[in-house]
N, C-alpha and C positions, 0 to 999 in steps of 0.2 A: 170406739171412742179413742182419741189420741190422748197423750199425757196432757193434763191441764197446764196452761201457762199462767204464771203468777206475775202480775205487773204492779209495781209500786211507783207512785208519783209523790215526790216530796215538794212541799211549798214551805213558806216561812213558818207558819204555825199549824200546819196540817199534813197528814199523810193519807193518801188514798191507796187502797189495796184492791186489786181486782183479780179474779180467777176466771180464765177463759178456757172453754173446752168445746171441741167439735164433737157432736154426738150424731151417730147415724140413726136419726129418728125424725119424724115429722114434728114441726114446731107445735102443733096442737097437742100432741102426746106429751111433749116436754112441758108445755104450759100447764097441763092437767097435773103433772107431778109437782111443779113449782107452787101450785096453788092449793094443793091437798094438805090441809093442816094436820089431819089425822095421820097421814103417811110421811110427813116431813122428816121425822127422825130416821126413816129407813135409808135416806140418802145423805143426810146432813148430820155428821157425828157431833156437831157442837150444840145440837138441840135434842133434848130428851122428849119433849112434847110441846105442842102449841094448843092453847085454849083460844077459841074464837074461830071465826070464818075469815079466810083470806079474801077480802073484798074491800073495795074503796070505802074509806071512812071508818073501818072497823078497828077498834083497839084490840090488840092481841096480847096474850100472856105467853111469853116464850121462856121455857124452863131449860136451864143449863144442866147437863148431866153431872152427877157426882157432887152437886152443890145445892144450896138452898136459893141460889140466885134466880131471879125472874126478871125479865125485861118486858116492858109494856109499850112497844112501838105502835104507831097508827099506820095503817095502809093508806098513805097519803096520795098516791097516784097509781091508777091501774087501768091499762088499756089492754084488753085480752089479746094474747098471742104476740104482744109487742113489748110492753114494759110494765114493771111494777116497782114501786118505791115504798119502803117502810121508813118512817121518820120518828126520831126521838126514841126514848127507851133504852138507848145504848150510849148514854151521856149525850153529847151534842153531835149526833151522827145520823147518817141515813144509809140505807142499804137498797141497792137496785138490782133487778134481774132483767136482762134484755136478751131474749132469744132472737136470732137473725137466721133467715133461711138461705141456704146455699145448695141448690140442687136437691139431692136426697138427704143431705145432712143439715143439722142446725147448730149454729154456734151460740153458746150460752155464756154470757158474761155476768158474773156476780160481782158487784162493786160495793165496797164498804169504806 
């Protein structure tokens, strides 16, 4: 894996942040990791645990480490191995995960 790239896009009343990384793994393997609620905190340090199943229409309870904060987004869009969007629960925001295949590597873009 190369160093992740951080991309910020500013607009009048919004800020979009994205982290993009190229990972030497099959998109199916990466998709399994992105959608494994029980294992989410192993790779994402901003989450201590997730209650619920990461599947379309599911409301999740996302716990923040070191705090009592819990966010409750809904998995609002999910196309296996292509994209996933969580909406709400983070004020007025959404988060998307989009793995793309390039030969033997996969580029993953996490957008918030």
